KOLSE-380656 format. One record per residue (C-alpha): residue number from 1; residue in one letter; x, y, z. Coordinates in steps of 0.5 Angstrom, whole numbers, plus 2048, in hexadecimal, padded with zeros to 3 digits. Layout:
+-----+------+-----+-----+-----+
| pos | code |  c1 |  c2 |  c3 |
+-----+------+-----+-----+-----+
| NUM |    A |   X |   Y |   Z |
...
+-----+------+-----+-----+-----+
% end
This chain:
+-----+------+-----+-----+-----+
| pos | code |  c1 |  c2 |  c3 |
+-----+------+-----+-----+-----+
|   1 |    X | 8B3 | 8ED | 799 |
|   2 |    X | 8B2 | 8F2 | 79F |
|   3 |    X | 8B4 | 8F0 | 7A6 |
|   4 |    X | 8AD | 8EE | 7A9 |
|   5 |    X | 8AC | 8E9 | 7A3 |
|   6 |    X | 8B3 | 8E6 | 7A4 |
|   7 |    X | 8B2 | 8E6 | 7AB |
|   8 |    X | 8AB | 8E2 | 7AA |
|   9 |    X | 8AE | 8DD | 7A5 |
|  10 |    X | 8B4 | 8DB | 7A9 |
|  11 |    X | 8AF | 8DA | 7AF |
|  12 |    X | 8AB | 8D6 | 7AA |
|  13 |    X | 8B0 | 8D1 | 7A8 |
|  14 |    X | 8B3 | 8D0 | 7AF |
|  15 |    X | 8AC | 8CE | 7B2 |
|  16 |    X | 8AB | 8CA | 7AC |
|  17 |    X | 8B2 | 8C6 | 7AD |
|  18 |    X | 8B0 | 8C5 | 7B4 |
|  19 |    X | 8A9 | 8C2 | 7B3 |
|  20 |    X | 8AD | 8BE | 7AE |
|  21 |    X | 8B2 | 8BC | 7B2 |
|  22 |    X | 8AD | 8BA | 7B8 |
|  23 |    X | 8A9 | 8B6 | 7B2 |
|  24 |    X | 8AF | 8B2 | 7B1 |
|  25 |    X | 8B0 | 8B1 | 7B8 |
|  26 |    X | 8A9 | 8AF | 7BB |
|  27 |    X | 8A5 | 8AC | 7B5 |
|  28 |    X | 8A6 | 8A8 | 7AF |
|  29 |    X | 8A8 | 8AC | 7A9 |
|  30 |    X | 8A6 | 8A9 | 7A2 |
|  31 |    X | 8AC | 8A8 | 79D |
|  32 |    X | 8A7 | 8A5 | 797 |
|  33 |    X | 8AA | 89E | 798 |
|  34 |    X | 8A4 | 89D | 79C |
|  35 |    X | 89F | 89E | 797 |
|  36 |    X | 899 | 899 | 797 |
|  37 |    X | 89D | 895 | 79D |
|  38 |    X | 897 | 895 | 7A1 |
|  39 |    X | 894 | 891 | 79C |
|  40 |    X | 899 | 88D | 79B |
|  41 |    X | 89A | 88B | 7A3 |
|  42 |    X | 892 | 88A | 7A4 |
|  43 |    X | 892 | 886 | 79D |
|  44 |    X | 898 | 882 | 7A0 |
|  45 |    X | 894 | 881 | 7A7 |
|  46 |    X | 88E | 87E | 7A4 |
|  47 |    X | 892 | 879 | 79F |
|  48 |    X | 896 | 877 | 7A6 |
|  49 |    X | 890 | 877 | 7AA |
|  50 |    X | 894 | 87C | 7AF |
|  51 |    X | 88F | 87F | 7B5 |
|  52 |    X | 894 | 885 | 7B6 |
|  53 |    X | 89B | 888 | 7B4 |
|  54 |    X | 89F | 88E | 7B5 |
|  55 |    X | 8A4 | 891 | 7AF |
|  56 |    X | 8A9 | 896 | 7B0 |
|  57 |    X | 8AE | 899 | 7AB |
|  58 |    X | 8B4 | 89D | 7AD |
|  59 |    X | 8B7 | 8A2 | 7A7 |
|  60 |    X | 8BD | 8A6 | 7A8 |
|  61 |    X | 8BC | 8A6 | 7AF |
|  62 |    X | 8B5 | 8A8 | 7AF |
|  63 |    X | 8AF | 8A4 | 7B0 |
|  64 |    X | 8AB | 8A4 | 7A9 |
|  65 |    X | 8A6 | 89F | 7AB |
|  66 |    X | 8A3 | 89C | 7B1 |
|  67 |    X | 89C | 899 | 7B1 |
|  68 |    X | 899 | 893 | 7B6 |
|  69 |    X | 894 | 88F | 7B1 |
|  70 |    X | 88E | 88A | 7B4 |
|  71 |    X | 88D | 888 | 7BB |
|  72 |    X | 890 | 886 | 7C1 |
|  73 |    X | 88C | 880 | 7C2 |
|  74 |    X | 887 | 87D | 7BD |
|  75 |    X | 880 | 87D | 7BF |
|  76 |    X | 882 | 884 | 7C3 |
|  77 |    X | 881 | 88B | 7C0 |
|  78 |    X | 888 | 88E | 7C3 |
|  79 |    X | 88C | 890 | 7BD |
|  80 |    X | 894 | 890 | 7BD |
|  81 |    X | 898 | 896 | 7BD |
|  82 |    X | 89E | 898 | 7BD |
|  83 |    X | 89F | 897 | 7C4 |
|  84 |    X | 89C | 890 | 7C5 |
|  85 |    X | 8A1 | 88C | 7C8 |
|  86 |    X | 8A3 | 885 | 7C5 |
|  87 |    X | 8A8 | 880 | 7C6 |
|  88 |    X | 8AD | 881 | 7C1 |
|  89 |    X | 8B0 | 87A | 7C2 |
|  90 |    X | 8B7 | 878 | 7BF |
|  91 |    X | 8B8 | 880 | 7BD |
|  92 |    X | 8BA | 87F | 7C4 |
|  93 |    X | 8C0 | 87C | 7C2 |
|  94 |    X | 8C2 | 883 | 7BF |
|  95 |    X | 8C1 | 887 | 7C5 |
|  96 |    X | 8C5 | 881 | 7C9 |
|  97 |    X | 8CB | 883 | 7C4 |
|  98 |    X | 8CA | 88A | 7C5 |
|  99 |    X | 8CA | 88A | 7CD |
| 100 |    X | 8D1 | 885 | 7CC |
| 101 |    X | 8D4 | 88B | 7C7 |
| 102 |    X | 8D4 | 890 | 7CD |
| 103 |    X | 8D7 | 88B | 7D1 |
| 104 |    X | 8DC | 88A | 7CC |
| 105 |    X | 8DD | 891 | 7CC |
| 106 |    X | 8DF | 892 | 7D3 |
| 107 |    X | 8E4 | 88C | 7D3 |
| 108 |    X | 8E0 | 888 | 7D7 |
| 109 |    X | 8DF | 883 | 7D2 |
| 110 |    X | 8E2 | 881 | 7CB |
| 111 |    X | 8DF | 87E | 7C5 |
| 112 |    X | 8E5 | 879 | 7C4 |
| 113 |    X | 8E7 | 878 | 7CB |
| 114 |    X | 8E4 | 870 | 7CD |
| 115 |    X | 8DE | 870 | 7D1 |
| 116 |    X | 8E2 | 86B | 7D6 |
| 117 |    X | 8E5 | 872 | 7D8 |
| 118 |    X | 8DF | 875 | 7DB |
| 119 |    X | 8DB | 86F | 7DC |
| 120 |    X | 8E0 | 86B | 7E1 |
| 121 |    X | 8DE | 863 | 7E0 |
| 122 |    X | 8DB | 864 | 7DA |
| 123 |    X | 8DB | 85E | 7D5 |
| 124 |    X | 8D8 | 85B | 7CF |
| 125 |    X | 8D8 | 853 | 7CD |
| 126 |    X | 8DD | 855 | 7C7 |
| 127 |    X | 8E2 | 857 | 7CC |
| 128 |    X | 8E6 | 85C | 7C7 |
| 129 |    X | 8E0 | 85F | 7C6 |
| 130 |    X | 8DF | 860 | 7CD |
| 131 |    X | 8E6 | 863 | 7CE |
| 132 |    X | 8E6 | 868 | 7C8 |
| 133 |    X | 8DF | 86A | 7C7 |
| 134 |    X | 8DF | 872 | 7C7 |
| 135 |    X | 8D8 | 877 | 7C7 |
| 136 |    X | 8D9 | 878 | 7BF |
| 137 |    X | 8D9 | 870 | 7BF |
| 138 |    X | 8D2 | 870 | 7C3 |
| 139 |    X | 8CF | 876 | 7BF |
| 140 |    X | 8D0 | 873 | 7B9 |
| 141 |    X | 8CE | 86D | 7B9 |
| 142 |    X | 8D4 | 869 | 7B8 |
| 143 |    X | 8D6 | 865 | 7BE |
| 144 |    X | 8D4 | 85E | 7BC |
| 145 |    X | 8CD | 85D | 7C0 |
| 146 |    X | 8C7 | 85A | 7BC |
| 147 |    X | 8C2 | 85F | 7BA |
| 148 |    X | 8BD | 861 | 7BF |
| 149 |    X | 8C0 | 85C | 7C3 |
| 150 |    X | 8C0 | 85C | 7CB |
| 151 |    X | 8BA | 861 | 7CB |
| 152 |    X | 8B5 | 85D | 7D0 |
| 153 |    X | 8BB | 85E | 7D5 |
| 154 |    X | 8B8 | 865 | 7D6 |
| 155 |    X | 8B1 | 862 | 7D7 |
| 156 |    X | 8B2 | 85C | 7DC |
| 157 |    X | 8B3 | 85F | 7E2 |
| 158 |    X | 8BB | 861 | 7E2 |
| 159 |    X | 8BE | 866 | 7E5 |
| 160 |    X | 8C3 | 86B | 7E1 |
| 161 |    X | 8C9 | 868 | 7E4 |
| 162 |    X | 8C6 | 860 | 7E3 |
| 163 |    X | 8C5 | 861 | 7DC |
| 164 |    X | 8CC | 864 | 7DB |
| 165 |    X | 8CE | 85D | 7DE |
| 166 |    X | 8CA | 859 | 7DA |
| 167 |    X | 8CC | 85C | 7D4 |
| 168 |    X | 8D3 | 858 | 7D3 |
| 169 |    X | 8CE | 851 | 7D2 |
| 170 |    X | 8CB | 854 | 7CB |
| 171 |    X | 8CE | 850 | 7C6 |
| 172 |    X | 8D1 | 855 | 7C0 |
| 173 |    X | 8CE | 854 | 7BA |
| 174 |    X | 8D4 | 857 | 7B6 |
| 175 |    X | 8DC | 858 | 7B8 |
| 176 |    X | 8DD | 85F | 7BB |
| 177 |    X | 8DC | 865 | 7B5 |
| 178 |    X | 8DB | 860 | 7B0 |
| 179 |    X | 8D5 | 863 | 7AE |
| 180 |    X | 8CF | 867 | 7B0 |
| 181 |    X | 8C9 | 864 | 7B4 |
| 182 |    X | 8C4 | 868 | 7B8 |
| 183 |    X | 8C5 | 868 | 7BF |
| 184 |    X | 8C1 | 86B | 7C4 |
| 185 |    X | 8C5 | 868 | 7CA |
| 186 |    X | 8CB | 86B | 7C7 |
| 187 |    X | 8C7 | 872 | 7C9 |
| 188 |    X | 8C6 | 86F | 7D0 |
| 189 |    X | 8CD | 86E | 7D1 |
| 190 |    X | 8CF | 875 | 7CE |
| 191 |    X | 8C9 | 878 | 7D2 |
| 192 |    X | 8CC | 875 | 7D9 |
| 193 |    X | 8D3 | 877 | 7D7 |
| 194 |    X | 8D1 | 87F | 7D6 |
| 195 |    X | 8CD | 87E | 7DD |
| 196 |    X | 8D3 | 87B | 7E1 |
| 197 |    X | 8D7 | 881 | 7DE |
| 198 |    X | 8D2 | 886 | 7E0 |
| 199 |    X | 8D1 | 883 | 7E6 |
| 200 |    X | 8C9 | 883 | 7E4 |
| 201 |    X | 8C4 | 87F | 7E0 |
| 202 |    X | 8C4 | 87F | 7D9 |
| 203 |    X | 8BD | 883 | 7D9 |
| 204 |    X | 8C0 | 889 | 7DE |
| 205 |    X | 8C6 | 889 | 7D9 |
| 206 |    X | 8C1 | 889 | 7D3 |
| 207 |    X | 8BC | 88E | 7D6 |
| 208 |    X | 8C2 | 893 | 7D9 |
| 209 |    X | 8C7 | 893 | 7D3 |
| 210 |    X | 8C2 | 892 | 7CD |
| 211 |    X | 8BB | 894 | 7CE |
| 212 |    X | 8BB | 899 | 7D3 |
| 213 |    X | 8C0 | 89D | 7D0 |
| 214 |    X | 8BC | 89D | 7C9 |
| 215 |    X | 8B6 | 89F | 7CD |
| 216 |    X | 8B2 | 899 | 7CB |
| 217 |    X | 8AE | 89B | 7D0 |
| 218 |    X | 8A9 | 895 | 7CF |
| 219 |    X | 8AE | 890 | 7CE |
| 220 |    X | 8B1 | 88B | 7D3 |
| 221 |    X | 8B5 | 885 | 7D4 |
| 222 |    X | 8B0 | 882 | 7D9 |
| 223 |    X | 8AA | 87E | 7D6 |
| 224 |    X | 8A5 | 881 | 7DB |
| 225 |    X | 8A7 | 888 | 7D7 |
| 226 |    X | 8A2 | 886 | 7D2 |
| 227 |    X | 89C | 886 | 7D7 |
| 228 |    X | 89E | 88E | 7DA |
| 229 |    X | 897 | 890 | 7D7 |
| 230 |    X | 892 | 88E | 7D3 |
| 231 |    X | 895 | 890 | 7CD |
| 232 |    X | 898 | 889 | 7CB |
| 233 |    X | 897 | 884 | 7C6 |
| 234 |    X | 894 | 87C | 7C7 |
| 235 |    X | 898 | 877 | 7C3 |
| 236 |    X | 895 | 874 | 7BD |
| 237 |    X | 896 | 86C | 7BA |
| 238 |    X | 892 | 867 | 7B6 |
| 239 |    X | 893 | 865 | 7AE |
| 240 |    X | 890 | 869 | 7A9 |
| 241 |    X | 889 | 86A | 7AB |
| 242 |    X | 889 | 868 | 7B2 |
| 243 |    X | 88C | 86F | 7B5 |
| 244 |    X | 88B | 86E | 7BD |
| 245 |    X | 88E | 871 | 7C3 |
| 246 |    X | 893 | 86E | 7C6 |
| 247 |    X | 897 | 86F | 7CC |
| 248 |    X | 89E | 874 | 7CC |
| 249 |    X | 8A4 | 86F | 7CC |
| 250 |    X | 8A9 | 871 | 7D1 |
| 251 |    X | 8B0 | 870 | 7CE |
| 252 |    X | 8B3 | 86A | 7D0 |
| 253 |    X | 8BA | 86E | 7D0 |
| 254 |    X | 8B9 | 875 | 7D2 |
| 255 |    X | 8BF | 879 | 7CE |
| 256 |    X | 8BD | 875 | 7C8 |
| 257 |    X | 8B6 | 877 | 7C8 |
| 258 |    X | 8B3 | 87B | 7CD |
| 259 |    X | 8B3 | 882 | 7CC |
| 260 |    X | 8AB | 886 | 7CB |
| 261 |    X | 8AB | 88C | 7C7 |
| 262 |    X | 8A6 | 890 | 7C2 |
| 263 |    X | 8A7 | 893 | 7BC |
| 264 |    X | 8A9 | 89A | 7BD |
| 265 |    X | 8AE | 898 | 7C3 |
| 266 |    X | 8B1 | 893 | 7BD |
| 267 |    X | 8B2 | 899 | 7B9 |
| 268 |    X | 8B6 | 89C | 7BE |
| 269 |    X | 8BB | 895 | 7BD |
| 270 |    X | 8BB | 896 | 7B5 |
| 271 |    X | 8BD | 89E | 7B6 |
| 272 |    X | 8C3 | 89C | 7BA |
| 273 |    X | 8C6 | 896 | 7B6 |
| 274 |    X | 8C5 | 89A | 7B0 |
| 275 |    X | 8C9 | 8A0 | 7B3 |
| 276 |    X | 8CF | 89C | 7B6 |
| 277 |    X | 8CD | 89B | 7BC |
| 278 |    X | 8C9 | 8A2 | 7BD |
| 279 |    X | 8C2 | 8A5 | 7BF |
| 280 |    X | 8C1 | 8AC | 7C0 |
| 281 |    X | 8C8 | 8AE | 7C1 |
| 282 |    X | 8C8 | 8A8 | 7C7 |
| 283 |    X | 8CE | 8A3 | 7C5 |
| 284 |    X | 8CB | 89C | 7C7 |
| 285 |    X | 8D0 | 898 | 7C4 |
| 286 |    X | 8D7 | 89A | 7C0 |
| 287 |    X | 8D7 | 89A | 7B9 |
| 288 |    X | 8DC | 894 | 7BA |
| 289 |    X | 8D7 | 890 | 7BE |
| 290 |    X | 8D2 | 891 | 7B8 |
| 291 |    X | 8D7 | 88F | 7B3 |
| 292 |    X | 8D9 | 888 | 7B8 |
| 293 |    X | 8D2 | 886 | 7B8 |
| 294 |    X | 8D0 | 887 | 7B1 |
| 295 |    X | 8D6 | 884 | 7AE |
| 296 |    X | 8D6 | 87D | 7AB |
| 297 |    X | 8D9 | 878 | 7B0 |
| 298 |    X | 8D6 | 871 | 7AD |
| 299 |    X | 8D4 | 86F | 7A6 |
| 300 |    X | 8CC | 86D | 7A7 |
| 301 |    X | 8CB | 86C | 7A0 |
| 302 |    X | 8C5 | 86E | 79C |
| 303 |    X | 8C2 | 874 | 79F |
| 304 |    X | 8BD | 879 | 79E |
| 305 |    X | 8B7 | 879 | 798 |
| 306 |    X | 8BC | 878 | 793 |
| 307 |    X | 8BF | 872 | 796 |
| 308 |    X | 8C6 | 876 | 796 |
| 309 |    X | 8CB | 86F | 796 |
| 310 |    X | 8D0 | 874 | 79B |
| 311 |    X | 8CB | 876 | 7A0 |
| 312 |    X | 8CE | 876 | 7A7 |
| 313 |    X | 8CD | 877 | 7AF |
| 314 |    X | 8CF | 87D | 7B3 |
| 315 |    X | 8CE | 87E | 7BA |
| 316 |    X | 8C7 | 87D | 7BC |
| 317 |    X | 8C6 | 87F | 7B4 |
| 318 |    X | 8C7 | 87C | 7AD |
| 319 |    X | 8C8 | 87F | 7A6 |
| 320 |    X | 8C8 | 87E | 79F |
| 321 |    X | 8C8 | 882 | 798 |
| 322 |    X | 8C1 | 884 | 795 |
| 323 |    X | 8C3 | 887 | 78E |
| 324 |    X | 8CA | 889 | 790 |
| 325 |    X | 8C8 | 88C | 796 |
| 326 |    X | 8CA | 889 | 79D |
| 327 |    X | 8C4 | 888 | 7A2 |
| 328 |    X | 8C4 | 887 | 7A9 |
| 329 |    X | 8BE | 883 | 7AC |
| 330 |    X | 8BC | 87F | 7B2 |
| 331 |    X | 8B5 | 87B | 7B3 |
| 332 |    X | 8B2 | 878 | 7B8 |
| 333 |    X | 8AC | 873 | 7BA |
| 334 |    X | 8A9 | 871 | 7C0 |
| 335 |    X | 8A2 | 86D | 7C1 |
| 336 |    X | 89D | 873 | 7C0 |
| 337 |    X | 8A2 | 878 | 7BC |
| 338 |    X | 8A7 | 879 | 7B7 |
| 339 |    X | 8AC | 87F | 7B6 |
| 340 |    X | 8B1 | 882 | 7B1 |
| 341 |    X | 8B5 | 888 | 7B1 |
| 342 |    X | 8B9 | 88A | 7AA |
| 343 |    X | 8BF | 88F | 7A9 |
| 344 |    X | 8C1 | 891 | 7A3 |
| 345 |    X | 8C7 | 895 | 7A5 |
| 346 |    X | 8CA | 898 | 79F |
| 347 |    X | 8C2 | 89B | 79E |
| 348 |    X | 8C2 | 89D | 7A5 |
| 349 |    X | 8BB | 89A | 7A5 |
| 350 |    X | 8B8 | 894 | 7AA |
| 351 |    X | 8B2 | 890 | 7AB |
| 352 |    X | 8AF | 88D | 7B1 |
| 353 |    X | 8A8 | 889 | 7B0 |
| 354 |    X | 8A5 | 885 | 7B6 |
| 355 |    X | 89F | 881 | 7B6 |
| 356 |    X | 89B | 87D | 7BB |
| 357 |    X | 89B | 876 | 7B7 |
| 358 |    X | 89F | 870 | 7B8 |
| 359 |    X | 8A3 | 86E | 7B2 |
| 360 |    X | 8A1 | 872 | 7AD |
| 361 |    X | 8A4 | 875 | 7A6 |
| 362 |    X | 8A1 | 87B | 7A7 |
| 363 |    X | 8A7 | 87F | 7A9 |
| 364 |    X | 8AC | 87D | 7A4 |
| 365 |    X | 8A6 | 87E | 79F |
| 366 |    X | 8A7 | 886 | 7A1 |
| 367 |    X | 8AE | 886 | 7A2 |
| 368 |    X | 8AE | 884 | 79A |
| 369 |    X | 8AA | 889 | 798 |
| 370 |    X | 8AE | 88E | 79C |
| 371 |    X | 8B4 | 88C | 799 |
| 372 |    X | 8B1 | 88C | 792 |
| 373 |    X | 8AF | 893 | 794 |
| 374 |    X | 8B5 | 896 | 797 |
| 375 |    X | 8BB | 892 | 793 |
| 376 |    X | 8B8 | 890 | 78C |
| 377 |    X | 8B3 | 88B | 789 |
| 378 |    X | 8B6 | 885 | 788 |
| 379 |    X | 8B1 | 882 | 782 |
| 380 |    X | 8AF | 87C | 786 |
| 381 |    X | 8A8 | 87B | 78A |
| 382 |    X | 8AB | 87B | 791 |
| 383 |    X | 8A4 | 87B | 793 |
| 384 |    X | 8A3 | 874 | 790 |
| 385 |    X | 8A9 | 871 | 793 |
| 386 |    X | 8A7 | 874 | 79A |
| 387 |    X | 8A0 | 871 | 799 |
| 388 |    X | 8A3 | 86A | 797 |
| 389 |    X | 8A8 | 86A | 79D |
| 390 |    X | 8A2 | 86A | 7A2 |
| 391 |    X | 8A1 | 863 | 7A1 |
| 392 |    X | 8A7 | 862 | 7A4 |
| 393 |    X | 8A6 | 867 | 7AA |
| 394 |    X | 89F | 863 | 7AB |
| 395 |    X | 8A3 | 85C | 7AB |
| 396 |    X | 8A6 | 85E | 7B1 |
| 397 |    X | 8A0 | 85E | 7B6 |
| 398 |    X | 89E | 857 | 7B3 |
| 399 |    X | 8A0 | 851 | 7B6 |
| 400 |    X | 8A2 | 84C | 7B1 |
| 401 |    X | 89D | 846 | 7AE |
| 402 |    X | 89E | 83F | 7B2 |
| 403 |    X | 8A1 | 83A | 7AD |
| 404 |    X | 89C | 836 | 7A9 |
| 405 |    X | 89F | 830 | 7AA |
| 406 |    X | 8A1 | 831 | 7B2 |
| 407 |    X | 8A4 | 82B | 7B6 |
| 408 |    X | 8A1 | 828 | 7BC |
| 409 |    X | 8A5 | 82A | 7C2 |
| 410 |    X | 8A8 | 824 | 7C6 |
| 411 |    X | 8A8 | 828 | 7CD |
| 412 |    X | 8A2 | 829 | 7D0 |
| 413 |    X | 89F | 830 | 7D1 |
| 414 |    X | 89F | 82E | 7D9 |
| 415 |    X | 8A6 | 82C | 7D8 |
| 416 |    X | 8A9 | 832 | 7D6 |
| 417 |    X | 8A6 | 837 | 7DB |
| 418 |    X | 8AA | 839 | 7E2 |
| 419 |    X | 8B0 | 83E | 7E2 |
| 420 |    X | 8B6 | 83F | 7DE |
| 421 |    X | 8BC | 843 | 7DE |
| 422 |    X | 8C1 | 847 | 7DA |
| 423 |    X | 8C8 | 84B | 7DB |
| 424 |    X | 8C4 | 850 | 7D7 |
| 425 |    X | 8BD | 851 | 7D9 |
| 426 |    X | 8BD | 84E | 7E0 |
| 427 |    X | 8B7 | 84A | 7E1 |
| 428 |    X | 8B1 | 848 | 7DC |
| 429 |    X | 8AB | 844 | 7DF |
| 430 |    X | 8A6 | 840 | 7D9 |
| 431 |    X | 89F | 840 | 7DC |
| 432 |    X | 89A | 83A | 7DB |
| 433 |    X | 896 | 83D | 7D4 |
| 434 |    X | 88E | 83C | 7D3 |
| 435 |    X | 890 | 837 | 7CE |
| 436 |    X | 896 | 833 | 7CB |
| 437 |    X | 898 | 837 | 7C6 |
| 438 |    X | 898 | 83E | 7CA |
| 439 |    X | 89C | 840 | 7D0 |
| 440 |    X | 89E | 846 | 7D4 |
| 441 |    X | 8A5 | 848 | 7D7 |
| 442 |    X | 8A7 | 84D | 7DC |
| 443 |    X | 8AE | 850 | 7DB |
| 444 |    X | 8B3 | 853 | 7E0 |
| 445 |    X | 8B2 | 857 | 7E7 |
| 446 |    X | 8AB | 85A | 7E4 |
| 447 |    X | 8A9 | 853 | 7E1 |
| 448 |    X | 8A8 | 857 | 7DA |
| 449 |    X | 8A2 | 853 | 7D7 |
| 450 |    X | 8A4 | 84F | 7D0 |
| 451 |    X | 8A0 | 84A | 7CC |
| 452 |    X | 8A2 | 844 | 7CA |
| 453 |    X | 89F | 840 | 7C4 |
| 454 |    X | 8A0 | 839 | 7C1 |
| 455 |    X | 8A4 | 83A | 7BB |
| 456 |    X | 8A7 | 833 | 7B9 |
| 457 |    X | 8AA | 82D | 7BD |
| 458 |    X | 8AD | 82F | 7C3 |
| 459 |    X | 8AD | 836 | 7C0 |
| 460 |    X | 8A9 | 83C | 7C3 |
| 461 |    X | 8A8 | 844 | 7C0 |
| 462 |    X | 8A9 | 848 | 7C6 |
| 463 |    X | 8A6 | 850 | 7C5 |
| 464 |    X | 8A4 | 855 | 7C9 |
| 465 |    X | 89E | 85A | 7C9 |
| 466 |    X | 8A2 | 860 | 7C7 |
| 467 |    X | 8A4 | 85F | 7C0 |
| 468 |    X | 8AA | 863 | 7C1 |
| 469 |    X | 8AD | 85D | 7C5 |
| 470 |    X | 8B2 | 857 | 7C3 |
| 471 |    X | 8AE | 851 | 7C1 |
| 472 |    X | 8B2 | 84A | 7BF |
| 473 |    X | 8B1 | 843 | 7C0 |
| 474 |    X | 8B4 | 83F | 7C5 |
| 475 |    X | 8B4 | 837 | 7C5 |
| 476 |    X | 8B3 | 833 | 7CB |
| 477 |    X | 8B9 | 82D | 7CD |
| 478 |    X | 8B7 | 827 | 7D0 |
| 479 |    X | 8BC | 822 | 7D4 |
| 480 |    X | 8BA | 81D | 7D5 |
| 481 |    X | 8B3 | 81D | 7D2 |
| 482 |    X | 8AE | 821 | 7D6 |
| 483 |    X | 8B3 | 825 | 7DA |
| 484 |    X | 8B4 | 82C | 7D7 |
| 485 |    X | 8BB | 82E | 7D8 |
| 486 |    X | 8BA | 835 | 7D5 |
| 487 |    X | 8B9 | 839 | 7CE |
| 488 |    X | 8BE | 83B | 7C8 |
| 489 |    X | 8BC | 841 | 7C4 |
| 490 |    X | 8BF | 845 | 7BF |
| 491 |    X | 8BC | 84C | 7C2 |
| 492 |    X | 8BC | 84B | 7C8 |
| 493 |    X | 8C2 | 846 | 7CA |
| 494 |    X | 8C2 | 840 | 7CF |
| 495 |    X | 8BE | 83F | 7D5 |
| 496 |    X | 8BF | 83A | 7DA |
| 497 |    X | 8BA | 837 | 7DE |
| 498 |    X | 8BA | 839 | 7E5 |
| 499 |    X | 8B7 | 833 | 7E9 |
| 500 |    X | 8B7 | 836 | 7F0 |
| 501 |    X | 8B0 | 83A | 7EF |
+-----+------+-----+-----+-----+
% end
């Protein structure tokens, strides 16, 4: 071959290589595992009545699949695309752990130092837990808080410092480090530790230390990020056959669920966590920090689509095994959205799914298909399992049925109107209802509204319009007859009557 031909061949392959590399960096590169994946996602969206979703897949540090599906808001034509903004709900916890990790790397914090060292005056109802709880305990849900307890504190009008003070009145649901119990209030505390250590808000810590270095240009830790332009979703709720637009929910405890992001931006997070903390030559987290975040810190029981009995919680994420392959996962839900991120470290592959529909198993259905394509077929109809699990999701948005043979109240509704107080929540005011069986309440400084429905005898059912809020039963006490002294509640604790109204 003569010299001109050699030169031409060299230039040809050089240019071809540059085009290939540019394609890897800028556009998804299909690898075969995504064949017919569009059809699968579209079919599942129809099956689960999901108006809009975004799905992204990373493989070997390359975005191999990234696509928006459906519409941002039902009844409107605007489509979801890779840059459409969504709330990512509890996937935010993964970001909170990452932001704290950067502070640990700088020596400002330590995973295993009691948080009371960073927050003087911090206390819990269980004094031993208050003195010894660490960031690892808080982030791995092993501090003893009842599952989902205390979230109303973030809705009723208290400042962060007031919430921290009131946390000491939360009754524990288990002994310290006894078992896994999912706790958003634990993430609130961890966020306050990070904010104090960095002399900044949790939002700034997360934006400056994680989101901006990752070049997640359409993401942010503040809720208003969702509305910076028109390319954002609306939330959707409702039981099967009744999908409707609902107001998007503000996360009650920001470090547990407030981050806003897009499909494209989330692939940056996947790339970093699959590549030992590095993206495009920029080391955001050290390999040791990524290892700590993903390490099993607490046994969680059956987890994942195959119900691995040895599932565990890490720091802001969970882990389980699927056909012998370790999987890292974090899902999220707010009223109007669902989200999930999935990593297969051994395969250098990851998935993100975000949908604008509340309490739907759609993200898990896509996850199962992803795992079978990237790890192997199970021989089990995982899709049938997810469809069956949807009934459990649906039950979370339905109030229980009143007992058929409910006992009559001995205390008239007119006698229970007025103000009540607790150390935990402050003031609760019961307002007179339109009929004897229904009343309303206002809780805390904002008079956060709730509904009281007579249940049986002197017990009433307390619920809130937001399905993510805690519900429970309150039983009014009278002494002497006709004089209401307060109420007891397993879910909300005791309240005493405030006579000076």
